[in-house]
C-alpha positions, 0 to 999 in steps of 0.5 A: 845778063840773066843768072838761074841756078835751077830748072825753076828759075831757068823757066823764070828767065826763060819767060823773062826773055820773051817778055822783054823781047818782045818789048825790046825787039831785036835790039836786046841781046841776051846772055847769062847763066841756065838750063835748057829753057834759057838756053831755047831763048838763046842764051849758051850757058857756060855753066852746067846748072844740075851742079847748082841743084843743092839740098840741105845744110850739108849738102851745101857744105859739100858742094861750096866750093862748086858753087864758088867756082860757077860764081866765079865763071859767071862773073868772066862771063860778065867781065867779057860781054859788059852786060847793061843790067844784071838779073840774079834769079832765086837760088839765094846761095849762088846769086848771092856769090855772084852779085858780090863778084859782079858788084866788084868788077862793076860797081855801076852794073845794075843788079836786080834780084827776081825772086827773094828769099823767104825772109817770112818763113826764116832767118829774116837778116838775109833782107839786110845782106840781100839789100847790101848786094843788089839794088832792086828786088821783084818779089813774088810775094804782095806782102813781101814788101815791107821785109825788104823795103825796111832793111832798104831795098826797093822792092817791086812786086810782080807776082808769081809766075805760077799763077799764070800759068795758061793750062787751057790747052791741057788735054786730060784725055790726050794723056790717057791715050798716051798711056792707054789708059780708060776715061774711069781708070783712077790715075796717080800723079808722082812728082818727086821733085827737081833736085837730085837730093829730092829725088834720092830722098823721096823716089825710095818712099814713093816706091813703096807707096806705089807698089802697095797703091797698085798692090790693092788697086789693079787699075790705078796708073801711075805716071811721073813727069820728070824735069829736065834736070834729074830726068836721068837719075829718076830713070834709073830710080824707077828700073827697080820698080815693081809697078809700072809707071809711065815717064813723061817728058816735057812740059805738054805731056806733064800738064795734061796729067796734072788735069787728068790726074785723079789725086798727085803725090807731090814733093813741096815746091812750085808745082803745088801751085801748077796742080792747083791751078790745074784743079788736081788734089795733092798730098804734099811731102817732103824731106831733107837731111836730119842736121838740116831738119835739126837747124831748120826746126829753130828757124822757120816760123811759118806753120806751113810749106806749101805757099796756099796753105800759108795764104789760107792760114790751114792745110788745105792739102795735106803736108806730110814732111820729115818723119811724117813722110812715111809710106804709111801715112802717104798710102792712107792720105792717097786712099782717102783721096782716090775712094773719096771724089766728094773730098777731092772736089772740097780740096780742089774748091778750096785750093782754088780760093786759096790761089784768089788770095795769092793774087790769082787773075793779075797781070803776067808776071814776067810782063811786070818784071820785063817793065821793071827791068826796062825801067832800069835800063832806061837810065842808061837808054833815055828812049826806053822810058816809054815802055816802062 
């Protein structure tokens, strides 16, 4: 059983299913909760995970009853399907509640958390909470283990799946042909996030940025890949844009665009690592509700929000967050990069160096995660021991 509550977790779940199927063959059966990516791997979800794409304290409080209902439906699925192992992917609040329910249903069911809460950035007490809720953590950051092992939780480092993204087939020329752009046209890639709250907060700002840049630069092409979870919301958001924007659906064109872009305007998240892998310089943004921000300022201990900035210990990519996330500031940062190819090259080089510090070039994380899951299963199925 695999349980994911948002788009990034859905992609992780799909990759893990493929890796497990490769090792276990047709004897393996998969059930759980996920989105379109896991559905393509055969998982019929009883829960619409778009209901769980929650951002911010107030939104979390408002969605609490909905999260509980989804956790209850997930527990009922486990009761009916009787899985041999459950993997709970990211989505801290939702998967914690699922873990608590699964533990009550079947105390002997192995529970594995795939991607832990960022206790190294804020609220370190969550390590103890997680240790009481699950049996093992599959960690995506090498530096996380001491935080969780100190709390008594077995932790296995598997790596960040974003670092294993294969962009060898991404074709920047194909993207330019698709949107009717010449090889020399500057291209701004706009990535507003995969949660409804991110779209609602960032798109009005991005709209102003796009309008100003397009007015000053008639040859500038605007490209916006839409995450599956928010495609309809994005389509509605861009209806009033004065600047023409090319909406892209699907990963193929998204990765083509990452290779083709001159610079990207990106919501903080997994996509920043993907952009760095593609060699695309970026300006990173984020914005939460005022109450959430007030609380987070007192909880967050890291200086940066972007993982490769944290790894580098420096603002390799500029971060314009919360009150600093204004149209004026974003236009200034983007124009500096649109106008200066040396600045773009220097930033892209430093981004790649920071990815190396994060573990770029190691074994595929999905394969390592599959080995850890199989090892857990081997306690019940001894013939699997050789596969782990």
